[in-house]
Structure formats: structure tokens, C-alpha cells
C-alpha positions as CSV (number, residue, x, y, z in Angstrom):
1,M,79.6,-223.9,110.7
2,T,76.4,-222.8,112.4
3,R,74.4,-220.1,110.9
4,H,74.9,-218.3,114.2
5,V,78.4,-218.4,113.7
6,K,78.6,-217.8,110.3
7,W,76.4,-214.7,111.1
8,T,78.7,-213.1,113.8
9,V,81.8,-214.0,111.5
10,G,80.0,-212.0,108.9
11,T,79.4,-209.3,110.9
12,L,82.8,-208.9,112.5
13,L,84.4,-208.9,108.8
14,A,82.2,-206.0,108.0
15,G,83.1,-204.2,110.9
16,L,87.0,-204.7,110.7
17,L,86.2,-204.0,106.5
18,A,84.1,-200.6,107.8
19,L,87.1,-199.4,110.4
20,A,89.6,-200.1,107.6
21,A,87.9,-198.1,104.9
22,W,87.2,-194.9,107.2
23,P,90.7,-194.0,107.2
24,T,91.1,-194.4,103.5
25,Y,87.7,-192.4,103.1
26,V,88.9,-190.0,105.4
27,W,92.0,-189.5,103.3
28,L,90.7,-189.4,100.0
29,K,87.9,-187.1,100.6
30,S,90.5,-184.9,102.9
31,E,93.0,-185.1,99.8
32,A,90.6,-183.6,97.4
33,V,89.6,-180.7,99.5
34,I,93.1,-180.3,100.4
35,G,94.2,-180.2,96.6
36,Q,91.6,-178.2,95.4
37,R,92.4,-175.1,93.0
38,Y,90.3,-172.1,92.3
39,T,90.6,-169.0,89.6
40,L,93.1,-166.6,90.7
41,P,91.3,-163.3,90.5
42,R,93.9,-160.3,89.2
43,S,94.8,-157.6,91.5
44,L,95.6,-154.5,90.9
45,V,96.1,-153.2,94.4
46,Q,100.0,-151.6,94.9
47,A,101.4,-150.9,98.3
48,D,100.5,-147.1,99.2
49,A,103.4,-145.3,100.4
50,N,102.0,-142.0,101.5
51,P,102.6,-141.0,105.0
52,A,99.0,-140.3,105.7
53,A,98.3,-144.7,104.0
54,L,101.4,-145.8,106.2
55,A,99.8,-144.5,109.3
56,R,96.4,-145.9,108.2
57,G,97.5,-149.3,107.2
58,A,99.3,-149.6,110.8
59,R,95.7,-149.2,112.5
60,V,93.9,-151.3,110.6
61,V,96.5,-154.4,111.1
62,R,95.6,-154.1,114.5
63,L,91.8,-153.5,113.7
64,A,91.4,-156.3,112.0
65,G,93.3,-158.5,114.2
66,C,96.2,-159.3,112.0
67,T,98.6,-158.6,115.4
68,G,96.5,-161.2,117.6
69,C,97.0,-164.4,114.8
70,H,100.6,-163.2,113.4
71,G,102.1,-162.0,116.6
72,P,102.6,-158.2,117.7
73,D,105.8,-158.1,115.7
74,L,104.0,-159.9,112.9
75,R,106.8,-162.6,112.6
76,G,104.1,-165.5,113.0
77,R,102.9,-167.5,116.3
78,S,101.5,-171.3,116.8
79,L,97.7,-171.0,117.2
80,R,96.8,-173.5,120.0
81,D,92.9,-172.8,119.3
82,A,92.6,-173.3,116.1
83,E,90.9,-176.5,114.8
84,I,93.7,-177.8,113.0
85,P,97.5,-177.0,114.0
86,I,98.9,-174.2,112.2
87,V,101.3,-171.7,113.0
88,A,100.0,-168.0,111.1
89,S,102.8,-167.0,108.8
90,N,105.8,-164.6,109.5
91,L,104.6,-161.6,107.6
92,R,107.9,-160.0,107.8
93,A,109.6,-162.8,106.2
94,L,107.3,-162.8,103.1
95,T,107.3,-159.3,102.7
96,A,111.1,-160.1,101.1
97,S,109.5,-162.7,98.3
98,E,105.8,-162.0,98.1
99,T,104.6,-159.7,95.7
100,D,101.7,-156.9,96.6
101,E,99.2,-158.9,94.2
102,A,99.7,-162.4,96.4
103,F,99.4,-160.3,99.5
104,D,96.3,-159.1,98.0
105,L,94.9,-162.7,97.0
106,A,95.9,-164.3,100.8
107,I,94.1,-161.2,102.8
108,R,90.8,-160.8,101.1
109,R,90.4,-164.0,98.9
110,G,92.3,-166.7,100.9
111,L,94.2,-167.8,98.3
112,R,97.9,-168.6,97.4
113,T,99.7,-167.9,94.0
114,D,99.4,-171.8,93.3
115,A,95.7,-171.4,93.2
116,S,95.3,-173.4,96.1
117,S,93.3,-172.3,99.7
118,L,94.8,-170.7,103.0
119,W,93.5,-172.5,106.0
120,I,92.1,-170.5,109.2
121,M,92.9,-167.1,108.1
122,P,89.6,-165.1,107.9
123,S,89.8,-164.2,104.6
124,Q,86.0,-163.8,104.7
125,S,85.9,-161.1,106.9
126,Y,88.1,-159.1,104.9
127,V,86.9,-159.8,101.2
128,Y,84.9,-156.5,101.5
129,M,88.0,-154.4,102.7
130,H,88.5,-151.7,100.0
131,D,91.3,-151.1,98.0
132,S,92.4,-148.2,99.6
133,D,92.6,-150.0,102.9
134,V,94.6,-152.9,101.4
135,A,96.7,-150.7,100.2
136,A,97.5,-149.0,103.3
137,I,98.3,-152.7,105.1
138,L,100.6,-153.6,102.2
139,G,102.7,-150.0,102.4
140,Y,103.2,-150.2,105.9
141,L,104.1,-154.0,105.9
142,R,106.5,-153.0,103.4
143,T,107.7,-150.6,106.0
144,L,108.8,-153.3,108.6
145,S,112.2,-154.8,107.6
146,P,112.0,-158.3,106.5
147,S,113.3,-160.4,109.6
148,G,112.9,-164.4,110.1
149,N,112.0,-167.4,108.2
150,P,108.7,-168.7,106.8
151,T,106.9,-170.4,108.9
152,P,105.8,-174.3,108.1
153,P,102.8,-175.2,106.3
154,P,99.6,-176.7,108.2
155,E,99.7,-180.1,109.5
156,F,97.6,-182.4,108.1
157,G,97.2,-185.0,110.8
158,F,94.3,-187.7,110.7
159,D,92.5,-185.5,113.3
160,A,92.9,-182.3,111.0
161,R,91.8,-184.5,107.8
162,S,88.8,-186.1,109.8
163,K,87.4,-182.7,110.3
164,I,88.2,-181.7,106.7
165,A,86.4,-184.6,105.4
166,E,83.6,-184.0,107.9
167,G,83.1,-180.7,107.1
168,K,83.6,-179.2,110.6
169,V,86.9,-177.4,108.8
170,Q,86.7,-175.6,105.3
171,P,89.2,-174.1,103.2
172,V,89.1,-170.4,103.5
173,A,89.2,-169.4,99.4
174,S,85.2,-171.7,99.5
175,I,84.1,-169.6,102.5
176,A,85.3,-166.1,101.4
177,M,83.4,-167.0,97.9
178,T,80.2,-167.5,99.3
179,Q,80.5,-164.6,102.3
180,M,77.5,-162.6,102.3
181,P,78.3,-158.9,103.6
182,A,76.5,-157.3,106.5
183,V,73.1,-155.9,105.5
184,T,73.0,-152.5,104.0
185,L,70.9,-149.7,105.8
186,G,72.0,-146.7,103.5
187,P,74.5,-144.3,103.3
188,H,74.1,-142.8,106.5
189,Y,75.1,-146.2,108.4
190,D,77.9,-147.0,105.6
191,G,81.0,-146.0,108.2
192,G,79.5,-148.1,110.8
193,R,78.7,-151.1,108.7
194,Y,82.3,-151.2,107.1
195,L,84.1,-150.8,110.3
196,A,81.9,-153.8,111.6
197,M,82.9,-155.7,109.0
198,I,86.3,-155.6,109.4
199,A,87.0,-155.2,113.3
200,C,84.2,-157.5,114.2
201,G,84.1,-159.7,111.4
202,S,86.6,-162.0,112.2
203,C,84.7,-163.4,115.5
204,H,81.3,-162.7,114.7
205,G,81.0,-163.2,110.9
206,A,81.4,-160.6,108.1
207,D,77.6,-160.5,108.2
208,L,77.7,-160.0,111.7
209,S,74.8,-162.9,112.4
210,G,77.2,-165.0,114.6
211,T,79.3,-167.6,114.9
212,D,80.3,-170.9,117.1
213,H,81.9,-168.7,119.5
214,A,80.5,-165.3,119.3
215,P,76.9,-163.8,119.3
216,D,74.7,-162.3,116.6
217,L,75.8,-158.3,116.7
218,N,72.1,-157.6,117.3
219,V,73.1,-158.1,121.3
220,T,74.1,-154.2,120.7
221,T,71.1,-153.3,122.0
222,R,71.9,-154.5,125.1
223,Y,73.9,-151.9,125.9
224,T,74.1,-147.9,126.1
225,R,76.0,-145.7,124.1
226,E,78.1,-144.9,127.0
227,A,78.0,-148.6,128.0
228,F,78.9,-149.3,124.4
229,F,82.2,-147.1,124.6
230,Q,83.1,-149.2,127.6
231,L,82.7,-152.4,126.3
232,L,85.1,-151.1,123.5
233,R,87.4,-149.1,125.7
234,R,87.7,-151.5,128.6
235,G,86.1,-154.7,127.3
236,S,83.3,-154.6,129.6
237,N,79.7,-155.7,129.4
238,A,76.3,-153.8,130.0
239,H,76.7,-154.2,133.6
240,G,80.2,-152.9,133.7
241,K,81.6,-156.2,134.2
242,W,84.8,-157.3,132.6
243,L,84.3,-160.2,129.6
244,P,87.0,-162.8,129.3
245,T,86.9,-162.3,125.7
246,M,86.2,-159.0,125.1
247,G,88.6,-157.6,127.8
248,P,92.0,-158.3,126.4
249,L,90.6,-157.8,122.5
250,A,89.7,-154.1,123.8
251,R,93.3,-154.2,125.1
252,Q,95.0,-155.2,121.9
253,R,92.8,-153.6,119.4
254,F,89.6,-151.5,119.9
255,H,90.7,-149.0,122.3
256,I,92.4,-147.2,119.7
257,L,89.3,-146.6,118.2
258,A,88.4,-142.5,118.4
259,D,84.9,-141.4,119.4
260,W,83.7,-140.3,115.5
261,E,84.5,-144.0,115.0
262,I,82.3,-145.6,117.6
263,D,79.8,-143.6,117.9
264,P,78.9,-144.6,113.6
265,L,79.9,-148.2,114.7
266,Y,77.3,-148.1,117.6
267,A,74.6,-146.7,115.2
268,Y,74.8,-148.8,112.7
269,L,74.8,-152.2,114.8
270,V,71.4,-150.7,116.7
271,A,69.5,-149.9,113.2
272,R,70.7,-153.2,112.0
273,A,69.0,-155.0,115.1
274,R,66.2,-153.2,114.6
275,A,65.4,-153.3,110.9
276,P,62.9,-155.7,109.5
277,T,64.0,-159.0,108.8
278,Q,63.6,-160.1,105.0
279,D,60.9,-162.9,106.0
280,Q,59.2,-159.9,107.8
281,L,59.3,-157.7,105.0
282,S,58.1,-160.8,103.0
283,G,55.1,-161.1,105.4
284,S,54.4,-157.8,105.2
285,I,53.2,-158.1,101.3
286,R,51.5,-161.3,101.4
């Protein structure tokens, strides 16, 4: 066998071995991530059955986008645009079997009671949600009659496992544990900041700095106060043009915001955009 032939055969064998090794690597790497277990924090939050809390719980469910993923009746639905095949949980089926603590772990920590992580659930946007709001959500869910069956778990086919192995899709619990909050600008802006995190965070990130599919909310400075109201009420941009992303969200969620909620939200986002960055502050004292 000539040296050239040996080299060619060796190259082909190396290529075949590499092709065979890749699926094994993907499976082993993704399985380690999928099978990871986390420390379970204790939760003392209990469902609040006070009528005022129930009304607030129903509003927070809409504002936080729960109905967007779990469906308008909260019975779950297939998320076709998700990074991996998944069906959002039937929350009304889970109310018959899950404790308040289990719901809280899922909402704010992205965790199941077996200490494994949820997938796709935007817990990183709710990790800073107040106990009172979680209690209100749980109270509202408990008023809904149990209905239907639990939805199936995520499907971890080769495509999904490849994304997990490459870090393109991460366990929700890992993201929630490291999620930074939106910048604090003092008590005057606390109301707007909190609303921004729980209502806008699922798309723009809990720190509001933007994601792959939504911009940094510094873009708010492009809007006048009046135009910002129209953005949330009608889904139109600063020039009055209907936005294909914000339009449906305004119709489904944000149009229920009162003036006294939109005003502090707008004030905070504008103040945040104009606040000096950490790099600018560091540079000013050098």
C-alpha cells in the first residue's frame, strides 16, 4: 500500500470515527445537563384567597405572559417557536396535585420538586417577583377548576440535545440562579422598575438589556410619553405604525395597564436609558 493510499485511508477512518464520536458526545454532554440536580430552596409562600389578591393574581397572570405560553385557559399548548419541542404545562391539571411550594419553585426558580430544571419557562424574569404577587397568582390558580391531563415532558431528540450540548439552550434553573435584576435608580422608580421586570422581562430579559429577539429597552427614549401609551395600548411604534410583535402583546396583555402603571414604567425606562453606565462612572473617577 503506497504512502498516499495509507494517508487517504487513515483520513477516511479518522473522519468516520469523528462522525461516530459526535453523536456519542452530544448524548453524554446533553444527558449530564438534563440530569443535573440543584439545591431546592424552601418556600413559605401560600395561596392568597383574599378577593383583592385573586383579582391581582388574574392581572399578573396576564401581564407576566402566563396565558401566552400556557394558553388563555391555562390548559397548556404546544410552543412551536420554542428552541426545543415542548408543550407548556396544563396549570389547571397541576392544581389538583402540586403544592404551593412546588408552584413557587417552578415560577421563580425554574425547578421541579425532584430538583431538576424546567426548560423554556422564563423563570429568570420572575425570580425577583414579590412573595405577595406569587401568593396572588397561586390564589387565582386555585380558583380554577382542575381540567384535563398533565402535558407531556419535553422531547430531547438529537436536534434538541445538540442545542443543549452546544449551550444554545440552557436549563432554566441555571439561568435564573445567575440572572441580574434591572438597575436600581432609587425608590422613586421602584414601581416602574418592578413592572418592567415582570411584564417586559420575558422578552427583553429581566435586566432589560435585550435578548436575541428583543432590543434593550433603552429604545424607550425614541418614544414620547403619548407614543409609549400607544405602544402598550395598540402595539404601534413611535411613528404610529403597527408592530407585528408588540401588536398582539398589546391586545393580549398590556392594554389592561392603567395610566398610573404606564406612567411610572415610562419614567423608569427613560431614566434607566439616561443613567450613566458602570464604565462611565468608573472612567469619571480615574
